[in-house]
DRENDO-1510 file (C-alpha; in Angstrom, 1 decimal, always signed):
<recs>
REC; n; res; u; v; w
REC; 1; MET; +3.7; +11.5; +32.0 .
REC; 2; GLY; +2.6; +13.8; +29.0 .
REC; 3; ARG; -0.8; +13.9; +27.6 .
REC; 4; VAL; +0.6; +13.1; +24.0 .
REC; 5; LEU; +0.9; +9.3; +25.4 .
REC; 6; HIS; -2.7; +9.0; +26.4 .
REC; 7; ARG; -4.4; +10.9; +23.5 .
REC; 8; GLU; -4.6; +7.8; +20.9 .
REC; 9; PRO; -8.3; +6.9; +20.3 .
REC; 10; ARG; -8.0; +3.5; +18.0 .
REC; 11; GLU; -3.7; +3.1; +18.9 .
REC; 12; VAL; -3.1; +1.3; +22.3 .
REC; 13; GLN; -3.1; +3.7; +24.9 .
REC; 14; HIS; +0.6; +4.1; +25.1 .
REC; 15; GLY; +0.8; +5.0; +28.5 .
REC; 16; SER; -1.6; +2.2; +29.8 .
REC; 17; HIS; -0.3; -1.1; +31.8 .
REC; 18; GLY; +1.1; -3.2; +28.5 .
REC; 19; PRO; +2.3; -7.1; +29.1 .
REC; 20; GLY; +2.6; -5.5; +33.0 .
REC; 21; SER; +5.6; -6.3; +34.7 .
REC; 22; PRO; +5.8; -9.2; +35.6 .
REC; 23; PHE; +6.4; -10.2; +31.9 .
REC; 24; GLY; +8.4; -7.1; +31.2 .
REC; 25; TRP; +11.6; -9.2; +31.9 .
REC; 26; VAL; +10.8; -12.1; +29.7 .
REC; 27; TYR; +10.5; -9.8; +26.9 .
REC; 28; ILE; +13.7; -7.7; +27.5 .
REC; 29; LEU; +16.4; -10.7; +28.0 .
REC; 30; ALA; +14.8; -12.7; +25.3 .
REC; 31; THR; +14.8; -9.9; +22.3 .
REC; 32; THR; +18.5; -9.0; +23.0 .
REC; 33; LEU; +19.5; -12.7; +23.0 .
REC; 34; PHE; +17.8; -12.9; +19.8 .
REC; 35; ILE; +20.1; -10.0; +18.4 .
REC; 36; ALA; +23.2; -11.9; +19.9 .
REC; 37; PHE; +21.8; -15.1; +18.3 .
REC; 38; LEU; +21.9; -14.0; +15.4 .
REC; 39; LEU; +24.5; -12.1; +14.7 .
REC; 40; PHE; +27.0; -15.3; +16.4 .
REC; 41; LEU; +24.9; -17.6; +13.4 .
REC; 42; ALA; +25.9; -15.1; +10.6 .
REC; 43; LEU; +29.6; -14.7; +11.9 .
REC; 44; SER; +30.4; -18.1; +12.5 .
REC; 45; ARG; +31.3; -20.6; +10.5 .
REC; 46; PHE; +27.0; -21.6; +10.7 .
REC; 47; GLY; +26.9; -18.2; +8.3 .
REC; 48; HIS; +28.0; -20.3; +5.0 .
REC; 49; ILE; +25.4; -22.1; +5.4 .
REC; 50; ARG; +22.5; -21.7; +2.2 .
REC; 51; LEU; +18.9; -22.1; +2.7 .
REC; 52; GLY; +18.7; -24.4; +0.3 .
REC; 53; LYS; +20.9; -27.0; -1.7 .
REC; 54; ASP; +23.9; -25.2; -1.7 .
REC; 55; HIS; +23.7; -25.5; -5.2 .
REC; 56; GLU; +20.6; -23.2; -5.3 .
REC; 57; ARG; +20.5; -18.9; -5.3 .
REC; 58; PRO; +18.5; -16.4; -4.4 .
REC; 59; GLU; +14.9; -16.3; -6.4 .
REC; 60; PHE; +14.8; -12.4; -6.0 .
REC; 61; THR; +17.3; -9.6; -6.9 .
REC; 62; THR; +18.8; -8.0; -3.8 .
REC; 63; VAL; +16.8; -4.9; -4.1 .
REC; 64; SER; +13.3; -6.9; -4.5 .
REC; 65; TRP; +14.3; -8.8; -1.7 .
REC; 66; LEU; +15.0; -6.2; +0.5 .
REC; 67; ALA; +12.2; -4.4; -0.4 .
REC; 68; MET; +9.9; -7.2; +0.5 .
REC; 69; LEU; +10.7; -8.0; +3.5 .
REC; 70; PHE; +10.7; -4.2; +4.6 .
REC; 71; SER; +7.3; -3.6; +3.1 .
REC; 72; ALA; +5.7; -6.7; +4.8 .
REC; 73; GLY; +8.0; -6.7; +8.1 .
REC; 74; MET; +7.1; -2.2; +8.8 .
REC; 75; GLY; +4.9; -0.4; +6.0 .
REC; 76; VAL; +2.3; +1.2; +7.2 .
REC; 77; GLY; +3.8; +1.5; +10.8 .
REC; 78; LEU; +6.6; +3.8; +9.7 .
REC; 79; VAL; +3.9; +5.6; +7.8 .
REC; 80; PHE; +2.2; +6.2; +11.0 .
REC; 81; TYR; +4.6; +6.8; +13.5 .
REC; 82; GLY; +7.0; +8.9; +11.6 .
REC; 83; VAL; +6.3; +12.3; +13.0 .
REC; 84; ALA; +4.0; +11.0; +15.5 .
REC; 85; GLU; +6.8; +8.6; +18.0 .
REC; 86; PRO; +9.4; +11.1; +18.3 .
REC; 87; MET; +7.0; +13.6; +19.2 .
REC; 88; SER; +5.3; +11.9; +21.9 .
REC; 89; HIS; +8.8; +11.2; +23.4 .
REC; 90; LEU; +9.7; +15.3; +22.8 .
REC; 91; ALA; +6.5; +16.5; +25.0 .
REC; 92; SER; +6.8; +13.3; +27.6 .
REC; 93; PRO; +10.3; +12.0; +27.4 .
REC; 94; PRO; +11.7; +8.6; +28.1 .
REC; 95; LEU; +11.3; +6.9; +31.0 .
REC; 96; GLY; +9.7; +10.6; +32.5 .
REC; 97; ILE; +14.1; +11.5; +32.5 .
REC; 98; GLY; +14.2; +15.5; +31.3 .
REC; 99; GLU; +12.6; +18.7; +30.7 .
REC; 100; PRO; +9.6; +18.1; +27.9 .
REC; 101; MET; +10.3; +20.1; +24.4 .
REC; 102; THR; +14.5; +21.2; +25.2 .
REC; 103; ILE; +17.3; +20.3; +22.8 .
REC; 104; GLU; +18.2; +17.0; +25.2 .
REC; 105; ALA; +14.2; +15.2; +24.6 .
REC; 106; GLY; +14.5; +16.0; +21.5 .
REC; 107; GLN; +18.0; +13.8; +21.3 .
REC; 108; ARG; +17.1; +11.3; +23.7 .
REC; 109; ALA; +13.5; +10.8; +21.8 .
REC; 110; MET; +15.4; +10.1; +18.3 .
REC; 111; GLN; +16.9; +7.6; +20.1 .
REC; 112; TYR; +14.3; +5.8; +22.0 .
REC; 113; THR; +12.5; +5.9; +18.5 .
REC; 114; PHE; +15.4; +4.4; +16.9 .
REC; 115; PHE; +15.6; +1.1; +19.6 .
REC; 116; HIS; +11.8; +0.3; +19.2 .
REC; 117; TRP; +12.5; +0.7; +15.5 .
REC; 118; GLY; +15.8; -1.0; +14.9 .
REC; 119; LEU; +17.7; -4.4; +15.7 .
REC; 120; HIS; +15.2; -5.7; +18.6 .
REC; 121; ALA; +12.1; -5.5; +16.3 .
REC; 122; TRP; +14.3; -6.9; +12.7 .
REC; 123; ALA; +15.5; -10.0; +15.4 .
REC; 124; ILE; +12.4; -11.3; +16.1 .
REC; 125; TYR; +11.2; -11.3; +12.4 .
REC; 126; GLY; +15.1; -12.8; +11.3 .
REC; 127; LEU; +14.7; -15.3; +14.3 .
REC; 128; VAL; +11.6; -16.6; +12.8 .
REC; 129; GLY; +12.5; -16.3; +9.5 .
REC; 130; LEU; +15.5; -17.7; +9.5 .
REC; 131; ALA; +14.8; -21.0; +11.2 .
REC; 132; LEU; +11.6; -21.4; +9.1 .
REC; 133; ALA; +14.0; -21.0; +5.6 .
REC; 134; TYR; +15.8; -23.2; +7.1 .
REC; 135; PHE; +14.0; -25.5; +7.3 .
REC; 136; GLN; +12.1; -25.6; +4.9 .
REC; 137; PHE; +14.5; -25.4; +2.0 .
REC; 138; ARG; +17.6; -26.6; +3.5 .
REC; 139; LYS; +16.2; -29.8; +5.3 .
REC; 140; GLY; +12.5; -30.5; +3.0 .
REC; 141; ALA; +9.9; -29.5; +5.9 .
REC; 142; SER; +6.5; -28.1; +5.4 .
REC; 143; GLY; +5.8; -24.5; +5.7 .
REC; 144; LEU; +3.8; -24.8; +8.5 .
REC; 145; ILE; +5.6; -22.8; +11.8 .
REC; 146; SER; +6.0; -26.3; +13.5 .
REC; 147; SER; +8.3; -28.0; +11.1 .
REC; 148; ALA; +10.7; -26.0; +12.7 .
REC; 149; PHE; +10.5; -27.7; +16.2 .
REC; 150; TYR; +10.7; -31.3; +14.7 .
REC; 151; PRO; +14.9; -31.2; +16.1 .
REC; 152; LEU; +13.1; -30.8; +20.0 .
REC; 153; LEU; +9.5; -32.3; +19.5 .
REC; 154; GLY; +10.6; -35.6; +16.7 .
REC; 155; ASP; +6.8; -36.5; +15.4 .
REC; 156; ARG; +5.1; -34.7; +18.0 .
REC; 157; VAL; +4.9; -31.7; +15.6 .
REC; 158; HIS; +2.1; -34.0; +13.2 .
REC; 159; GLY; +0.3; -34.3; +17.2 .
REC; 160; PRO; -1.4; -32.6; +18.7 .
REC; 161; ILE; +1.1; -30.2; +19.5 .
REC; 162; GLY; +2.1; -29.1; +16.1 .
REC; 163; TRP; -1.4; -28.5; +15.7 .
REC; 164; THR; -2.0; -25.7; +18.2 .
REC; 165; ILE; +1.3; -24.1; +17.2 .
REC; 166; ASP; -0.4; -23.5; +13.7 .
REC; 167; VAL; -3.9; -22.9; +14.6 .
REC; 168; LEU; -2.7; -20.6; +17.0 .
REC; 169; ALA; +0.1; -18.8; +14.5 .
REC; 170; ILE; -3.2; -19.0; +11.8 .
REC; 171; PHE; -5.6; -16.7; +14.5 .
REC; 172; VAL; -2.8; -14.1; +15.3 .
REC; 173; THR; -1.7; -13.6; +11.9 .
REC; 174; ALA; -5.4; -13.1; +10.7 .
REC; 175; LEU; -6.5; -11.3; +14.0 .
REC; 176; GLY; -2.7; -8.6; +13.0 .
REC; 177; VAL; -3.9; -7.9; +9.7 .
REC; 178; ALA; -7.1; -7.1; +10.3 .
REC; 179; THR; -6.5; -4.7; +13.4 .
REC; 180; SER; -4.0; -3.7; +10.6 .
REC; 181; PHE; -5.9; -2.8; +8.0 .
REC; 182; GLY; -8.4; -1.6; +10.6 .
REC; 183; ILE; -5.8; +1.4; +11.6 .
REC; 184; SER; -4.6; +1.9; +8.4 .
REC; 185; ALA; -7.7; +2.3; +6.8 .
REC; 186; THR; -8.8; +5.7; +9.8 .
REC; 187; GLN; -5.2; +6.8; +8.9 .
REC; 188; MET; -5.8; +7.1; +5.2 .
REC; 189; ASN; -9.8; +8.4; +6.0 .
REC; 190; SER; -7.6; +11.0; +8.1 .
REC; 191; GLY; -5.2; +12.2; +5.6 .
REC; 192; LEU; -8.3; +12.2; +3.4 .
REC; 193; ASN; -10.4; +14.1; +5.2 .
REC; 194; TYR; -7.2; +17.0; +6.6 .
REC; 195; VAL; -6.2; +17.5; +3.0 .
REC; 196; PHE; -9.0; +17.8; +0.7 .
REC; 197; GLY; -11.7; +18.2; +3.5 .
REC; 198; LEU; -13.5; +14.7; +2.6 .
REC; 199; PRO; -15.5; +13.1; +5.2 .
REC; 200; GLU; -13.8; +10.8; +8.0 .
REC; 201; GLY; -16.3; +8.0; +9.7 .
REC; 202; LEU; -16.8; +4.7; +9.9 .
REC; 203; ALA; -18.8; +4.8; +6.2 .
REC; 204; MET; -15.9; +6.3; +4.5 .
REC; 205; GLN; -13.9; +3.8; +6.3 .
REC; 206; VAL; -15.1; +0.8; +5.0 .
REC; 207; VAL; -15.2; +2.5; +1.3 .
REC; 208; ILE; -11.9; +2.9; +1.8 .
REC; 209; ILE; -11.6; -1.0; +3.3 .
REC; 210; VAL; -13.5; -2.2; +0.3 .
REC; 211; VAL; -11.2; +0.2; -1.8 .
REC; 212; VAL; -8.3; -1.8; -0.7 .
REC; 213; MET; -9.8; -4.8; -0.7 .
REC; 214; CYS; -10.0; -4.8; -4.3 .
REC; 215; LEU; -6.5; -4.0; -4.6 .
REC; 216; PHE; -5.1; -6.2; -3.1 .
REC; 217; LEU; -6.4; -9.5; -3.9 .
REC; 218; THR; -5.9; -8.2; -8.1 .
REC; 219; SER; -2.0; -7.7; -7.0 .
REC; 220; ALA; -2.8; -11.6; -5.3 .
REC; 221; LEU; -3.9; -13.6; -7.7 .
REC; 222; SER; -0.4; -11.8; -10.0 .
REC; 223; GLY; +1.7; -14.3; -7.6 .
REC; 224; LEU; +5.0; -12.9; -5.5 .
REC; 225; ASP; +6.6; -12.4; -8.4 .
REC; 226; LYS; +4.5; -9.9; -9.9 .
REC; 227; GLY; +2.5; -7.9; -8.1 .
REC; 228; ILE; +4.4; -8.0; -4.1 .
REC; 229; LYS; +7.3; -7.8; -5.7 .
REC; 230; TYR; +6.1; -4.7; -7.7 .
REC; 231; LEU; +4.2; -3.1; -5.2 .
REC; 232; SER; +7.5; -3.3; -2.5 .
REC; 233; ASN; +9.4; -1.9; -5.2 .
REC; 234; LEU; +7.3; +1.0; -6.2 .
REC; 235; ASN; +6.7; +1.1; -1.9 .
REC; 236; MET; +10.7; +2.2; -1.9 .
REC; 237; ILE; +10.8; +5.0; -4.3 .
REC; 238; LEU; +7.8; +6.6; -2.8 .
REC; 239; MET; +8.7; +6.5; +0.2 .
REC; 240; GLY; +12.3; +7.9; -1.5 .
REC; 241; ALA; +9.7; +10.7; -2.5 .
REC; 242; VAL; +8.8; +11.2; +0.5 .
REC; 243; MET; +12.1; +11.9; +1.8 .
REC; 244; LEU; +13.5; +13.5; -1.1 .
REC; 245; PHE; +10.8; +16.0; -0.8 .
REC; 246; VAL; +11.2; +17.3; +2.8 .
REC; 247; LEU; +14.8; +16.9; +2.6 .
REC; 248; ALA; +15.0; +19.6; -0.2 .
REC; 249; VAL; +12.3; +21.8; +1.2 .
REC; 250; GLY; +12.7; +21.0; +5.1 .
REC; 251; PRO; +16.2; +21.7; +7.6 .
REC; 252; ARG; +18.4; +18.7; +5.4 .
REC; 253; LEU; +21.3; +19.9; +7.7 .
REC; 254; PHE; +19.5; +19.4; +10.9 .
REC; 255; VAL; +17.9; +15.8; +9.8 .
REC; 256; LEU; +21.6; +14.9; +8.7 .
REC; 257; ASP; +23.2; +15.7; +12.0 .
REC; 258; THR; +19.8; +13.9; +13.6 .
REC; 259; PHE; +20.4; +10.8; +11.3 .
REC; 260; VAL; +24.3; +10.6; +12.1 .
REC; 261; ALA; +24.0; +11.7; +15.7 .
REC; 262; SER; +21.0; +9.3; +16.9 .
REC; 263; ILE; +22.3; +6.5; +15.1 .
REC; 264; GLY; +25.8; +7.4; +17.6 .
REC; 265; ASN; +23.9; +7.8; +20.6 .
REC; 266; TYR; +21.4; +4.4; +19.8 .
REC; 267; LEU; +25.3; +2.2; +19.8 .
REC; 268; GLN; +26.4; +4.6; +22.5 .
REC; 269; ASN; +23.0; +3.8; +25.1 .
REC; 270; PHE; +22.7; +0.3; +22.7 .
REC; 271; LEU; +23.2; -2.2; +26.5 .
REC; 272; ALA; +22.1; +0.2; +28.7 .
REC; 273; MET; +18.8; +0.3; +26.4 .
REC; 274; SER; +17.9; -2.9; +25.8 .
REC; 275; PHE; +18.4; -4.2; +29.5 .
REC; 276; THR; +16.2; -1.6; +31.4 .
REC; 277; SER; +13.3; -2.6; +33.1 .
REC; 278; GLY; +10.9; -1.6; +35.6 .
REC; 279; ALA; +12.8; -1.8; +38.5 .
REC; 280; PHE; +15.1; +1.1; +39.3 .
REC; 281; VAL; +12.9; +3.2; +37.2 .
REC; 282; GLY; +10.7; +4.7; +39.7 .
REC; 283; GLU; +6.8; +4.4; +38.8 .
REC; 284; GLU; +6.3; +6.9; +36.0 .
REC; 285; GLY; +9.4; +5.3; +34.2 .
REC; 286; SER; +8.2; +2.1; +34.9 .
REC; 287; ALA; +4.2; +3.1; +33.2 .
REC; 288; TRP; +6.8; +4.6; +29.9 .
REC; 289; LEU; +8.7; +1.2; +29.8 .
REC; 290; GLU; +5.1; -0.6; +29.6 .
REC; 291; GLY; +3.2; +1.7; +27.2 .
REC; 292; TRP; +6.1; +1.6; +24.7 .
REC; 293; THR; +9.2; -0.5; +25.2 .
REC; 294; LEU; +7.3; -3.9; +26.6 .
REC; 295; TYR; +4.3; -2.9; +23.9 .
REC; 296; TYR; +6.7; -2.7; +21.2 .
REC; 297; TRP; +7.9; -6.2; +21.6 .
REC; 298; ALA; +4.6; -7.6; +22.5 .
REC; 299; TRP; +3.0; -6.6; +19.3 .
REC; 300; TRP; +6.1; -7.8; +17.4 .
REC; 301; MET; +5.4; -11.4; +18.9 .
REC; 302; MET; +2.1; -11.2; +17.6 .
REC; 303; TRP; +3.3; -10.1; +13.7 .
REC; 304; VAL; +6.1; -12.3; +14.2 .
REC; 305; MET; +4.7; -15.2; +12.4 .
REC; 306; TRP; +3.1; -13.4; +9.5 .
REC; 307; VAL; +6.3; -11.9; +8.1 .
REC; 308; GLY; +8.4; -14.1; +10.0 .
REC; 309; THR; +6.9; -16.9; +6.9 .
REC; 310; PHE; +6.8; -14.4; +4.6 .
REC; 311; ILE; +10.2; -13.3; +5.4 .
REC; 312; ALA; +11.4; -17.1; +4.6 .
REC; 313; ARG; +9.3; -17.7; +1.5 .
REC; 314; VAL; +11.5; -14.9; -0.2 .
REC; 315; SER; +14.6; -16.0; +1.0 .
REC; 316; ARG; +15.1; -19.1; -0.3 .
REC; 317; GLY; +18.7; -19.4; -1.4 .
REC; 318; ARG; +20.0; -16.9; +0.2 .
REC; 319; THR; +23.0; -17.5; +2.5 .
REC; 320; ILE; +22.9; -17.3; +6.8 .
REC; 321; ARG; +25.4; -14.1; +6.4 .
REC; 322; GLU; +23.6; -12.6; +4.1 .
REC; 323; PHE; +19.9; -13.5; +5.7 .
REC; 324; VAL; +21.2; -12.2; +8.5 .
REC; 325; ALA; +22.6; -8.4; +7.3 .
REC; 326; GLY; +19.7; -8.1; +4.9 .
REC; 327; VAL; +17.0; -8.7; +7.6 .
REC; 328; LEU; +18.5; -7.4; +10.2 .
REC; 329; LEU; +21.3; -4.3; +9.6 .
REC; 330; VAL; +19.7; -2.9; +6.1 .
REC; 331; PRO; +16.0; -2.4; +7.5 .
REC; 332; SER; +17.6; -1.0; +10.7 .
REC; 333; VAL; +19.4; +1.6; +9.0 .
REC; 334; LEU; +16.2; +2.1; +6.6 .
REC; 335; SER; +14.2; +2.9; +9.3 .
REC; 336; PHE; +16.3; +5.4; +11.0 .
REC; 337; LEU; +16.2; +7.0; +8.2 .
REC; 338; TRP; +13.0; +7.9; +7.4 .
REC; 339; PHE; +12.3; +8.6; +10.9 .
REC; 340; SER; +15.4; +11.3; +11.2 .
REC; 341; VAL; +14.1; +12.7; +7.7 .
REC; 342; LEU; +9.8; +13.3; +9.4 .
REC; 343; GLY; +10.9; +13.3; +12.6 .
REC; 344; GLY; +14.1; +15.4; +12.7 .
REC; 345; THR; +12.0; +17.7; +10.6 .
REC; 346; ALA; +9.2; +17.9; +13.1 .
REC; 347; ILE; +11.3; +18.2; +16.2 .
REC; 348; ASN; +13.2; +21.3; +14.4 .
REC; 349; GLU; +9.6; +23.4; +13.7 .
REC; 350; GLU; +9.0; +22.3; +17.0 .
REC; 351; LEU; +12.0; +24.0; +19.2 .
REC; 352; PHE; +13.6; +26.3; +16.8 .
REC; 353; GLY; +10.4; +27.1; +14.1 .
REC; 354; GLY; +6.5; +27.8; +14.7 .
REC; 355; GLY; +5.8; +24.8; +16.7 .
REC; 356; GLY; +2.2; +23.4; +16.5 .
REC; 357; ILE; +3.0; +20.0; +15.7 .
REC; 358; SER; +3.1; +18.7; +19.4 .
REC; 359; GLU; -0.9; +20.1; +19.5 .
REC; 360; ALA; -1.7; +18.2; +16.7 .
REC; 361; VAL; +0.0; +14.9; +17.9 .
REC; 362; ALA; -1.6; +14.8; +21.0 .
REC; 363; GLU; -5.2; +15.6; +19.4 .
REC; 364; SER; -4.7; +12.7; +16.7 .
REC; 365; LEU; -1.8; +10.6; +16.1 .
REC; 366; ASP; -3.1; +10.4; +12.6 .
REC; 367; THR; -2.9; +13.5; +11.5 .
REC; 368; ALA; +0.6; +14.2; +13.1 .
REC; 369; LEU; +2.2; +13.4; +9.3 .
REC; 370; PHE; +0.0; +15.8; +7.4 .
REC; 371; VAL; +0.3; +18.7; +10.0 .
REC; 372; THR; +4.7; +18.4; +9.6 .
REC; 373; PHE; +4.0; +18.3; +5.8 .
REC; 374; ASP; +1.6; +21.3; +5.8 .
REC; 375; GLN; +4.5; +23.3; +7.1 .
REC; 376; PHE; +6.1; +23.1; +3.4 .
REC; 377; PRO; +5.2; +24.4; +0.2 .
REC; 378; GLY; +3.8; +21.6; -1.5 .
REC; 379; ALA; +1.8; +20.3; +0.6 .
REC; 380; ALA; -1.4; +18.9; -0.7 .
REC; 381; PHE; +1.2; +17.0; -3.7 .
REC; 382; ILE; +3.6; +15.4; -0.8 .
REC; 383; SER; +0.3; +15.1; +1.3 .
REC; 384; LEU; -1.7; +13.1; -1.6 .
REC; 385; VAL; +1.5; +10.8; -1.9 .
REC; 386; ALA; +2.3; +9.6; +1.7 .
REC; 387; ILE; -1.7; +9.1; +1.5 .
REC; 388; LEU; -0.2; +6.3; -1.7 .
REC; 389; LEU; +2.2; +5.3; -0.1 .
REC; 390; ILE; +0.0; +4.0; +3.4 .
REC; 391; ALA; -2.5; +2.6; +0.7 .
REC; 392; SER; +0.6; +0.8; -0.9 .
REC; 393; PHE; +2.2; -0.4; +2.2 .
REC; 394; LEU; -1.5; -1.8; +3.2 .
REC; 395; ILE; -1.7; -3.4; +0.2 .
REC; 396; THR; +1.3; -4.8; -0.1 .
REC; 397; SER; +0.6; -6.3; +3.9 .
REC; 398; ALA; -2.8; -7.5; +3.5 .
REC; 399; ASP; -1.3; -9.4; +0.4 .
REC; 400; SER; +1.7; -11.0; +2.0 .
REC; 401; ALA; -0.5; -11.9; +5.1 .
REC; 402; ALA; -3.5; -13.8; +2.5 .
REC; 403; PHE; -0.8; -15.0; +0.7 .
REC; 404; VAL; +0.9; -16.6; +3.7 .
REC; 405; LEU; -2.2; -17.3; +6.0 .
REC; 406; ALA; -3.4; -19.4; +2.8 .
REC; 407; MET; +0.0; -21.1; +2.8 .
REC; 408; LEU; -0.6; -22.1; +6.3 .
REC; 409; SER; -4.3; -23.0; +5.6 .
REC; 410; THR; -3.0; -25.7; +3.0 .
REC; 411; ASN; -0.2; -27.5; +5.2 .
REC; 412; GLY; +2.4; -25.5; +4.1 .
REC; 413; ASP; +2.3; -24.8; +0.6 .
REC; 414; GLN; +5.1; -23.1; -1.1 .
REC; 415; ASN; +2.9; -21.5; -3.9 .
REC; 416; PRO; -1.3; -21.6; -2.5 .
REC; 417; THR; -4.2; -21.1; -5.0 .
REC; 418; ALA; -5.5; -18.4; -6.2 .
REC; 419; ARG; -8.6; -19.5; -4.5 .
REC; 420; MET; -7.6; -19.7; -0.8 .
REC; 421; LYS; -5.9; -16.1; -1.1 .
REC; 422; VAL; -8.9; -14.5; -2.3 .
REC; 423; LEU; -10.4; -16.1; +0.8 .
REC; 424; TRP; -8.0; -14.7; +2.8 .
REC; 425; GLY; -8.3; -12.0; +1.9 .
REC; 426; VAL; -11.9; -10.9; +2.2 .
REC; 427; LEU; -12.0; -12.5; +5.4 .
REC; 428; ILE; -9.0; -10.2; +6.3 .
REC; 429; ALA; -11.4; -6.8; +5.1 .
REC; 430; VAL; -14.1; -9.1; +7.2 .
REC; 431; PHE; -12.4; -9.3; +10.0 .
REC; 432; ALA; -10.9; -5.5; +10.0 .
REC; 433; PHE; -14.2; -3.9; +8.8 .
REC; 434; VAL; -16.3; -5.8; +12.4 .
REC; 435; LEU; -13.9; -4.4; +14.5 .
REC; 436; LEU; -14.1; -1.2; +13.4 .
REC; 437; LEU; -17.4; -1.1; +13.7 .
REC; 438; ALA; -17.6; -2.6; +17.2 .
REC; 439; GLY; -14.7; -0.3; +17.9 .
REC; 440; GLY; -12.5; -3.2; +19.6 .
REC; 441; LEU; -9.1; -2.5; +17.8 .
REC; 442; GLN; -7.6; -1.5; +21.6 .
REC; 443; ALA; -9.4; -4.5; +22.7 .
REC; 444; VAL; -6.9; -6.4; +20.3 .
REC; 445; GLN; -4.5; -5.2; +20.7 .
REC; 446; GLN; -4.0; -5.9; +24.1 .
REC; 447; VAL; -5.2; -9.9; +23.5 .
REC; 448; ALA; -2.6; -9.2; +21.1 .
REC; 449; ILE; +0.1; -8.3; +24.0 .
REC; 450; ILE; -1.2; -11.4; +26.2 .
REC; 451; THR; -0.3; -13.6; +23.3 .
REC; 452; GLY; +3.0; -12.2; +22.8 .
REC; 453; VAL; +4.6; -13.9; +25.8 .
REC; 454; PRO; +3.7; -17.7; +24.8 .
REC; 455; PHE; +4.9; -16.3; +21.2 .
REC; 456; THR; +8.5; -15.3; +23.2 .
REC; 457; ILE; +8.6; -19.0; +24.9 .
REC; 458; LEU; +8.3; -20.8; +21.5 .
REC; 459; LEU; +11.0; -18.2; +19.7 .
REC; 460; ILE; +13.0; -19.1; +22.3 .
REC; 461; GLY; +12.4; -22.8; +21.6 .
REC; 462; MET; +12.5; -22.1; +17.7 .
REC; 463; ALA; +16.1; -20.9; +18.8 .
REC; 464; VAL; +17.2; -23.7; +20.5 .
REC; 465; SER; +16.2; -26.2; +17.4 .
REC; 466; LEU; +17.1; -23.9; +15.0 .
REC; 467; TYR; +20.9; -24.1; +16.7 .
REC; 468; LYS; +21.2; -27.6; +17.5 .
REC; 469; SER; +20.0; -28.1; +13.6 .
REC; 470; VAL; +23.0; -25.7; +12.1 .
REC; 471; VAL; +25.6; -27.7; +14.3 .
REC; 472; ASP; +24.4; -30.9; +13.0 .
REC; 473; ASP; +24.6; -29.3; +9.8 .
REC; 474; SER; +27.8; -28.1; +10.4 .
REC; 475; PHE; +29.4; -31.6; +11.0 .
REC; 476; PRO; +28.2; -33.8; +8.6 .
REC; 477; GLY; +29.6; -36.9; +11.2 .
REC; 478; LEU; +27.1; -35.2; +14.1 .
REC; 479; ARG; +23.9; -37.0; +13.8 .
REC; 480; PRO; +20.9; -36.3; +16.3 .
REC; 481; HIS; +20.8; -39.8; +17.4 .
REC; 482; LEU; +23.8; -40.7; +18.6 .
REC; 483; PRO; +24.5; -40.3; +22.7 .
REC; 484; GLY; +25.8; -37.2; +24.0 .
REC; 485; ALA; +30.0; -38.9; +24.2 .
REC; 486; ASP; +29.3; -40.2; +20.7 .
REC; 487; ARG; +28.0; -37.2; +19.5 .
REC; 488; ARG; +31.1; -34.8; +21.1 .
REC; 489; ALA; +33.3; -37.8; +19.8 .
REC; 490; ALA; +32.3; -36.8; +16.0 .
REC; 491; ARG; +32.4; -33.3; +17.1 .
REC; 492; ARG; +36.1; -33.6; +17.7 .
REC; 493; ALA; +36.6; -35.8; +15.2 .
REC; 494; HIS; +35.4; -33.4; +12.3 .
REC; 495; ALA; +37.2; -30.8; +10.5 .
REC; 496; GLY; +37.0; -29.1; +6.9 .
REC; 497; PRO; +34.0; -27.2; +5.5 .
REC; 498; SER; +29.9; -28.5; +6.0 .
REC; 499; GLY; +29.0; -30.9; +3.0 .
REC; 500; ASP; +25.7; -30.6; +1.2 .
REC; 501; ALA; +23.4; -32.0; +4.2 .
REC; 502; GLU; +20.6; -34.3; +2.1 .
REC; 503; ASP; +19.3; -35.8; +5.4 .
REC; 504; GLN; +15.5; -34.2; +5.9 .
REC; 505; VAL; +13.3; -34.2; +8.4 .
REC; 506; PRO; +10.2; -35.8; +7.7 .
REC; 507; THR; +6.9; -33.3; +7.1 .
REC; 508; GLY; +4.4; -36.1; +7.7 .
</recs>
């Protein structure tokens, strides 16, 4: 394995053992089945079911909805890894296959970057978001995570089992967003140091955290329909500005060719990548798999309760088919375009230009993006735009996380009070400061990887629960209390589209 994968002082050490081979097959099988499950729901007769009553329509416009879920789901990670991941794979090819720093390595680098940030990640988010939105808005359940398990657990969701699920969701959400907050502060600090020469260190990172905290608390107090929505739209504008700039001054033909070719490689090798485990890839390949792919699947699992809850909250009124198309496909394509522009530009410069970017990535992932911008005229301007984009993404993520934590800690209240949002916003900033002070970001990420296993099991249960409920929704004559034979008879007897399901899930 190449040095690039080990030179990450603040981010998790890719290349080190993540969740470990005993659990690798669980992540690999589960995440791929989540994609199949969502596509099945969308393409089947269940796709017409609305996340709300039949007469309800979406609360937000499609553009704002997509912007909000994209900003919450990926956000800062895209900026951090936009150059760093493709360049890391170029220098140390995935699974240890191929020669580093070659055209073939570049092709494989983009293919696996798409794999890590594409359908699998969004299927994890989408499953939780769909289940929560369905039970909250269709069935009238509370906004708690445990409410999605009612078809499986019954009234036990109001007892110790349900409380454990909800408390675990709050804990992991707070830990995840605080870690993200700390990582983002370090990247902003590195960018400001690289571009403007501002000092780099804990003191400046604390200043950044305080400033960002004040900004996202202002946003949180303005509500979903103003603060988060406007910031999410701003994120898309800033992302578009960065990509258009790079296309205008960079190797646009190579970038566009990379986008098309990498989508083809991704789709062509989708099943092979999705089911690759450590069994037949050798020691080096297994270490790479655990340090990248399995780490990512575990990390998405840690974020899933926060992002999934937020996606559910802004998706009221969508049909299942609309939801899956919007959550699974559109963000994946946008991510592919982003990585093609930034990663493709960096690969082109490394292979056919002056080079030097791989050394910068090996030295620090925080500055990889700014080193790439340095190859073009107007670098200071576009670097400043990128720093603003990081800040905007961070504010949006922290804002949405404070909203979700306030929801989960007030019995699933869909519109938590400003006081609760401010309280959680301050706590998030304090957690991030403590983690930075203790140098514990990497340790927290290792905790995230461990908690990914039980969350994977929870998501499997959530999928089963959702399926049981949509079947009953789509076949009104079928009711959960009927014996198995009577249920099958009711299903055979039923014909025609679903009626308006009015049966409510008890909320306690």
